[in-house]
C-alpha positions as CSV (number, residue, x, y, z in Angstrom):
1,M,6.7,300.7,84.6
2,V,7.2,303.1,81.6
3,V,4.1,301.5,80.1
4,F,2.3,302.1,83.2
5,K,3.0,305.3,83.4
6,Y,2.0,306.5,79.8
7,T,-1.1,304.7,80.0
8,A,-2.3,306.5,83.2
9,L,-1.0,309.7,81.6
10,F,-3.4,309.1,78.6
11,I,-6.2,307.8,80.9
12,K,-5.7,311.2,82.6
13,F,-5.6,313.1,79.6
14,I,-8.7,311.3,78.4
15,A,-10.8,312.1,81.6
16,S,-9.8,315.8,81.7
17,N,-11.1,316.4,78.0
18,F,-14.3,314.4,78.9
19,N,-14.8,316.7,82.1
20,E,-13.9,319.9,80.1
21,F,-16.2,318.8,77.0
22,L,-19.2,318.0,79.6
23,E,-18.6,321.5,81.7
24,K,-18.9,323.5,78.4
25,N,-22.0,321.9,77.3
26,G,-20.5,319.9,74.5
27,P,-23.1,317.4,74.3
28,Y,-26.0,319.7,74.1
29,M,-24.0,322.0,71.2
30,S,-23.7,318.6,69.4
31,A,-27.2,317.9,69.4
32,A,-27.9,321.8,68.3
33,I,-25.5,321.1,65.5
34,A,-27.1,318.0,64.6
35,F,-30.6,319.5,64.5
36,Y,-29.6,322.3,62.7
37,S,-27.7,320.1,60.2
38,F,-30.8,318.1,59.4
39,F,-32.9,320.9,59.4
40,S,-30.7,322.5,56.7
41,L,-29.5,319.9,54.5
42,F,-32.9,319.5,52.7
43,P,-33.8,323.2,52.3
44,L,-30.4,323.4,50.7
45,S,-31.0,320.6,48.6
46,L,-34.0,322.4,47.4
47,A,-32.4,325.3,46.9
48,L,-29.9,323.7,44.4
49,I,-32.7,322.0,42.6
50,A,-34.5,325.2,42.2
51,V,-31.3,327.0,40.7
52,F,-29.8,324.1,38.7
53,S,-32.6,322.2,37.7
54,V,-35.6,324.4,37.5
55,L,-34.1,327.9,36.7
56,L,-31.1,326.8,34.9
57,G,-32.7,323.7,32.9
58,I,-30.2,321.2,33.7
59,E,-31.8,317.7,33.1
60,G,-31.4,314.9,35.7
61,F,-29.9,317.3,38.4
62,E,-32.0,315.8,40.9
63,E,-30.5,312.2,40.6
64,R,-27.2,313.8,40.5
65,L,-27.9,315.5,44.0
66,V,-29.2,312.3,45.4
67,Q,-26.2,310.3,44.3
68,G,-24.1,313.5,45.9
69,L,-25.8,313.1,49.0
70,K,-25.2,309.5,49.3
71,D,-21.2,310.1,48.5
72,Q,-20.9,312.8,51.1
73,I,-23.3,310.9,53.7
74,P,-22.4,307.4,53.4
75,V,-25.1,306.3,56.0
76,L,-27.7,307.4,53.3
77,K,-26.2,304.5,50.7
78,E,-27.4,302.0,53.1
79,Q,-30.8,303.4,53.0
80,D,-33.8,303.0,50.5
81,D,-33.7,305.7,47.8
82,E,-37.2,306.6,48.7
83,F,-35.9,308.0,51.9
84,I,-34.2,310.8,50.1
85,R,-36.7,311.2,47.3
86,N,-39.6,311.8,49.5
87,F,-37.9,315.1,50.6
88,F,-38.0,316.4,47.3
89,A,-41.8,315.2,46.5
90,S,-42.8,318.9,47.3
91,L,-40.7,320.0,44.0
92,E,-43.2,318.0,42.0
93,S,-46.5,319.1,44.0
94,G,-45.5,322.9,44.5
95,R,-43.3,325.4,42.5
96,A,-43.0,327.9,45.5
97,I,-39.5,327.0,45.3
98,T,-39.0,327.9,41.7
99,S,-38.5,331.5,42.1
100,Y,-35.0,333.2,42.9
101,L,-36.5,334.8,45.8
102,A,-37.7,331.3,47.3
103,A,-34.3,330.1,46.5
104,I,-32.7,332.5,48.4
105,G,-34.7,332.5,51.2
106,L,-34.0,328.2,51.3
107,F,-30.4,329.3,51.3
108,W,-30.7,331.6,54.2
109,A,-32.4,329.0,56.4
110,S,-29.6,326.4,55.4
111,T,-27.0,329.1,56.9
112,A,-28.3,327.7,60.2
113,V,-26.1,324.9,60.7
114,F,-22.9,326.9,60.3
115,S,-24.0,329.6,62.5
116,S,-24.3,327.1,64.9
117,I,-21.0,325.3,64.3
118,R,-19.4,328.7,64.4
119,K,-20.8,329.7,68.0
120,S,-20.3,326.2,69.2
121,I,-16.4,326.1,68.1
122,N,-16.0,329.5,69.7
123,S,-17.9,328.7,72.9
124,I,-15.5,325.5,73.1
125,W,-12.6,327.6,72.9
126,G,-14.2,329.8,75.8
127,I,-14.0,333.0,73.2
128,R,-17.1,335.3,74.1
129,K,-16.2,338.2,72.1
130,T,-18.2,338.3,68.5
131,R,-17.4,339.5,65.3
132,P,-19.5,342.1,63.5
133,F,-23.2,340.8,62.3
134,L,-22.4,341.2,58.8
135,Q,-19.0,339.7,59.1
136,E,-20.4,336.3,60.7
137,R,-23.3,336.5,58.0
138,L,-20.5,336.4,55.2
139,M,-18.6,333.7,57.1
140,D,-22.1,331.6,57.2
141,F,-22.8,332.2,53.6
142,T,-18.9,331.4,52.5
143,L,-19.3,328.1,54.7
144,L,-22.4,327.4,52.8
145,F,-21.2,327.9,49.2
146,G,-18.2,325.8,50.3
147,A,-20.3,322.9,51.5
148,S,-22.3,323.2,48.1
149,F,-19.4,323.1,46.0
150,L,-18.1,320.1,48.0
151,L,-21.5,318.4,47.4
152,L,-21.7,319.5,43.8
153,S,-18.0,318.1,43.4
154,S,-18.8,314.7,44.3
155,F,-21.0,314.7,41.2
156,T,-18.5,314.9,38.8
157,L,-15.6,313.3,40.7
158,S,-16.2,309.6,39.2
159,A,-16.7,311.2,35.7
160,V,-13.5,313.0,35.8
161,L,-11.4,310.6,37.0
162,T,-12.9,307.9,34.3
163,F,-12.2,310.4,32.0
164,I,-8.6,311.0,32.9
165,T,-8.2,307.0,32.8
166,E,-9.2,306.8,29.6
167,I,-7.2,309.7,28.2
168,S,-4.2,308.4,29.7
169,A,-4.7,305.0,28.5
170,I,-4.7,306.4,24.9
171,V,-1.9,308.9,25.3
172,F,0.3,306.9,27.7
173,P,-0.7,303.2,27.0
174,E,2.6,302.0,28.7
175,A,3.2,304.3,31.3
176,P,2.1,303.7,35.2
177,I,-0.3,306.5,35.2
178,S,-2.8,304.5,32.7
179,N,-3.3,301.7,35.3
180,P,-6.9,302.0,36.3
181,R,-6.0,300.7,39.7
182,L,-4.1,304.1,40.2
183,W,-6.9,306.2,39.6
184,E,-9.3,303.8,41.8
185,S,-7.1,304.4,44.8
186,L,-7.0,308.1,44.1
187,A,-10.9,308.0,44.2
188,V,-10.4,306.4,47.5
189,I,-7.8,308.9,49.1
190,V,-9.8,312.0,47.8
191,P,-12.9,311.9,50.3
192,P,-11.0,311.7,53.2
193,F,-8.7,314.3,52.2
194,L,-11.6,316.7,51.3
195,T,-12.6,315.9,55.0
196,F,-9.4,316.8,56.2
197,L,-9.9,320.2,54.3
198,V,-13.2,320.9,55.8
199,F,-11.8,320.1,59.5
200,L,-8.7,322.3,58.9
201,I,-10.9,325.1,57.7
202,L,-13.2,325.0,60.5
203,Y,-10.8,325.0,63.2
204,W,-8.4,327.5,61.8
205,W,-11.0,329.9,60.4
206,L,-14.0,329.9,62.7
207,P,-12.6,330.6,66.2
208,N,-12.4,334.4,67.0
209,T,-8.5,334.3,67.5
210,K,-5.4,334.1,65.3
211,L,-4.2,330.3,64.7
212,T,-1.3,329.2,62.6
213,F,-1.3,326.2,60.4
214,R,1.1,324.5,62.9
215,Q,-1.5,324.7,65.7
216,V,-4.4,323.2,63.7
217,W,-3.4,320.3,61.3
218,P,-2.6,317.9,63.8
219,T,-6.1,318.1,65.3
220,A,-7.5,318.2,61.9
221,L,-5.9,315.0,61.0
222,A,-6.9,313.4,64.0
223,G,-10.7,314.7,63.5
224,T,-10.2,313.2,59.8
225,V,-9.2,309.8,61.1
226,A,-12.2,309.7,64.0
227,F,-14.5,310.5,61.1
228,E,-13.7,308.4,58.8
229,L,-13.8,305.4,61.6
230,S,-17.4,306.7,62.5
231,K,-18.7,306.2,59.0
232,A,-17.2,302.7,58.7
233,S,-18.7,301.7,62.3
234,F,-22.4,303.2,61.1
235,I,-22.2,301.4,57.6
236,L,-21.3,298.0,59.6
237,Y,-24.1,298.7,61.8
238,L,-26.6,299.4,59.3
239,R,-25.4,296.3,57.1
240,N,-25.7,293.8,60.2
241,L,-27.9,295.2,63.0
242,S,-30.2,297.9,61.3
243,G,-33.2,295.4,62.0
244,V,-32.8,296.2,65.8
245,T,-33.4,300.0,64.9
246,G,-36.4,299.3,62.6
247,S,-37.8,297.2,64.9
248,I,-38.1,299.8,67.6
249,Y,-38.6,303.0,65.5
250,G,-40.2,301.4,62.4
251,G,-40.5,303.6,59.4
252,V,-38.4,306.7,61.0
253,S,-35.7,304.3,61.5
254,A,-33.8,306.0,58.8
255,I,-34.3,309.3,60.0
256,I,-33.1,308.1,63.4
257,V,-29.6,306.7,62.2
258,L,-29.2,309.8,60.2
259,M,-29.6,312.0,63.2
260,A,-27.5,309.9,65.0
261,F,-24.4,309.8,62.5
262,V,-24.8,313.6,62.4
263,Y,-24.7,313.9,66.4
264,V,-21.7,311.7,66.7
265,S,-20.0,313.6,63.7
266,S,-20.6,317.0,65.6
267,I,-19.2,315.7,69.0
268,I,-15.9,314.6,67.0
269,L,-16.1,318.3,65.3
270,L,-16.2,320.0,69.1
271,V,-13.7,317.5,70.7
272,G,-11.3,318.4,67.9
273,A,-11.9,322.0,68.4
274,Q,-11.4,321.6,72.1
275,L,-8.1,319.6,71.4
276,T,-7.0,322.3,69.2
277,A,-7.5,324.9,71.5
278,R,-5.5,322.8,73.9
279,Y,-2.6,322.3,71.6
280,A,-2.2,325.9,70.8
281,Y,-2.1,326.7,74.5
282,Y,0.5,324.3,74.8
283,L,2.3,325.5,72.1
284,S,2.2,329.0,73.0
285,V,3.5,328.1,76.7
286,Q,6.3,326.4,75.0
287,E,7.1,329.4,72.8
288,Q,7.0,331.6,75.8
289,K,9.1,329.2,77.6
290,R,11.9,329.3,74.8
291,R,11.8,332.9,74.6
292,N,12.3,333.4,78.3
293,A,15.3,331.0,78.1
294,M,16.7,332.8,75.5
295,L,16.3,336.2,77.1
296,S,17.9,334.4,80.3
297,R,20.6,333.5,78.4
298,N,21.3,336.9,76.9
299,L,21.3,338.8,80.4
300,D,23.7,336.2,81.6
301,R,25.9,337.0,78.8
302,I,25.8,340.8,79.2
303,R,26.4,340.3,83.0
304,S,29.6,338.2,82.3
305,T,30.6,340.9,80.0
306,S,33.1,343.8,81.7
307,S,32.4,346.2,79.0
308,L,30.7,346.8,75.9
309,S,32.7,347.6,72.7
310,G,32.5,351.3,71.8
311,M,31.6,352.4,75.6
312,P,34.7,354.0,77.7
313,L,36.0,352.0,80.4
314,P,34.5,353.4,84.0
315,A,36.9,355.0,86.3
316,P,38.0,352.7,89.3
317,S,36.8,353.7,92.7
318,G,39.3,355.6,94.8
319,A,41.4,356.7,92.0
320,S,44.1,359.3,92.7
321,D,44.4,362.5,91.2
322,G,47.6,361.8,89.1
323,Q,46.0,358.9,87.5
324,R,44.5,359.6,84.1
325,D,40.6,360.0,84.0
326,E,39.3,358.2,81.1
327,R,35.8,359.4,81.4
328,P,34.4,361.8,78.9
329,K,34.6,365.4,79.5
330,V,31.5,367.3,79.7
331,F,32.0,371.0,78.6
332,V,30.1,373.5,80.8
333,P,29.9,376.9,79.4
334,K,31.0,380.1,81.3
335,N,28.3,382.9,82.0
């Protein structure tokens, strides 16, 4: 009976969230995020190439960027390298993006995805009040540079871990820290941890309301687990059933799979935002109940006290004139 009860409550919870997600047009907002993500990914990549490869003269940056995209979007690992490189072919055919002004324009176009994420999360929360225009643009650019930093950090993650492994083997040859398996395990843990930080920042910062860490971290953790499971599912599909997609969509199958992956990731993001809103409301209700109970106990304690310390006792009703009046005297001046 207990198992049946909790199973019914879980199904009711899933159905309630599903219906609410549909009522708030969650699938359409997820599709918008997927479109803008695909629209913004490659302009951002071209802008990074323009800044770091062309303007700063860093050799081999394009190769590192391709590897970074594969690390951050594992679906691309299963695709042919030409799928990514074709998007960068315009860098060789034309030099329109080699100016600072064009790079700024590409960065501006890349903020579309972050703007759509910000608006979608506020819509899921039911928040209609917008922030000032400049503040919203600043938030979009902050998220843009945060995403760029996450992408660029993937370039050096493996190199840094390899360097630390070699140094620890020289300095502490007998210590457990010099074990290469330790750093290999760390390399596996770091990407999910970074994903958790991304979910945590998005759920805490983007809604136009005040939130605490307690209200955000459980759903950020749940979103991280769901995102990692979706990555594993897509990789498993591409390794075993990708021929079905290729036979239907032909040469654009890689784009279809990438769009589907981003779409599913967007759904996970918005469902997590909806659960965050519900969980924050639940915590606020529980806090209000706790305060009401505390106030009720304090009122009961006051009612049960005959008098308060430091205050004179009230005179009993019907007291005779001979009884002593303990009430304070009030001096009334004579005219």
